[in-house]
Every structure is written in structure tokens, then in C-alpha cells.
C-alpha positions as CSV (number, residue, x, y, z in Angstrom):
1,M,-32.0,22.4,0.8
2,S,-35.7,22.9,0.8
3,I,-37.6,24.8,3.5
4,E,-39.4,21.6,4.4
5,K,-36.2,19.7,4.9
6,E,-34.8,22.5,7.1
7,K,-37.9,22.4,9.2
8,N,-37.6,18.6,9.6
9,L,-34.0,19.1,10.8
10,E,-35.1,21.7,13.4
11,N,-37.8,19.3,14.7
12,Q,-35.4,16.3,14.9
13,G,-32.8,18.0,17.1
14,N,-29.2,18.6,16.1
15,Y,-28.0,15.4,17.7
16,R,-29.8,13.3,15.1
17,F,-28.0,14.5,12.0
18,F,-24.4,15.6,11.2
19,Q,-22.4,16.2,8.1
20,N,-18.7,16.6,7.6
21,R,-18.4,17.8,4.1
22,E,-14.7,18.5,4.7
23,C,-14.0,14.7,5.2
24,E,-11.9,13.3,2.4
25,Y,-14.4,10.4,2.2
26,F,-17.6,12.4,2.0
27,P,-19.8,10.9,1.1
28,C,-18.3,7.4,1.7
29,H,-21.2,5.8,-0.3
30,A,-22.6,6.7,-3.7
31,V,-25.8,8.6,-3.1
32,N,-28.1,10.7,-5.2
33,E,-28.8,13.4,-2.5
34,K,-25.7,14.5,-0.6
35,D,-27.8,16.9,1.5
36,D,-29.5,13.9,3.2
37,F,-26.3,12.0,3.9
38,N,-25.8,11.6,7.7
39,C,-22.2,11.2,9.0
40,L,-23.3,10.8,12.6
41,F,-22.7,7.1,12.5
42,C,-19.5,7.2,10.5
43,F,-18.8,3.6,11.5
44,C,-21.9,1.6,11.9
45,P,-22.5,0.6,15.6
46,L,-24.6,-2.3,14.4
47,Y,-21.9,-4.2,12.5
48,A,-21.5,-6.7,15.4
49,L,-25.2,-7.7,15.1
50,G,-24.5,-9.7,11.9
51,D,-27.7,-10.4,10.1
52,R,-29.8,-8.8,12.8
53,C,-28.7,-5.2,12.0
54,G,-31.5,-4.5,9.6
55,G,-29.2,-3.1,6.9
56,R,-28.3,-4.2,3.4
57,F,-25.1,-6.3,3.5
58,S,-23.5,-9.4,2.2
59,Y,-20.8,-11.8,3.3
60,D,-17.5,-12.4,1.5
61,N,-17.8,-16.0,0.6
62,E,-14.1,-16.7,0.9
63,K,-13.4,-15.0,4.2
64,G,-16.9,-14.9,5.8
65,I,-16.5,-11.2,6.5
66,K,-19.6,-8.9,6.6
67,D,-19.5,-6.4,3.7
68,C,-21.6,-3.3,4.4
69,S,-20.4,-1.3,1.4
70,G,-23.8,-1.4,-0.2
71,C,-25.6,-0.3,3.0
72,L,-26.8,3.2,3.6
73,L,-28.9,2.5,6.7
74,P,-26.6,4.4,9.2
75,H,-26.3,7.3,6.7
76,K,-30.0,8.0,6.1
77,R,-31.4,11.1,7.6
78,D,-34.2,9.2,9.4
79,S,-32.2,6.2,10.7
80,Y,-31.4,7.6,14.2
81,D,-34.3,5.8,15.9
82,H,-33.5,2.5,14.2
83,I,-29.9,2.7,15.3
84,C,-30.8,3.6,18.9
85,E,-33.3,0.7,19.1
86,K,-30.9,-1.9,17.6
87,T,-28.1,-0.7,19.9
88,K,-30.0,-2.3,22.7
89,L,-29.2,-5.6,21.1
90,V,-25.5,-4.8,21.0
91,I,-25.7,-3.9,24.7
92,E,-27.4,-7.2,25.5
93,M,-24.6,-9.1,23.7
94,T,-22.0,-7.5,25.9
95,R,-23.6,-8.3,29.3
96,K,-22.0,-10.8,31.6
């Protein structure tokens, strides 16, 4: 990892990035740079937003199920703020 990347990690706070290289699925998506793969949101908290999540997804035409296998949004190093902002929409969906 470059010194610049290490400095960026220090400035972001430890809560924004996490890797579990011992996970049998690491990385769970094909990526070019494993050092930048963020495991913090192992399961995307934005799945329920459907087409409002902001990620790259498709729908299975036969079953209508959202397929996020091509999406790296929750696993990008700099996606923490996006996830937190969009989580507000999830919270609104669950209000009575």
C-alpha cells in the first residue's frame, strides 16, 4: 500500500474502512485492487432501496429479484458517506 493511501486511511477514521482477508469469500467481487476492497458493508444496507440505491445492479427478468453481483458501491474505499446518506432513505421507509 502506498504512503498516500495509508495517510488517506488515517484521515478517514478506522470506522470507515475494514478488510477481512481471512474471509473465505474475500474479495466477494472481482476487483483489480484488493487493498481498496472495503468489507465494512459486507451485505449492502441499501438493497431495499431498489433502483434508488445508486449502485450498479440489474433485475432477474424471470423472478424480478434485484441482482447486485456486478455492484462494488458498498465495497469501494470512499463509499462510506454515500451509504450513510442513502441509509436515511431506508430509515424513512420503515417509519410508521
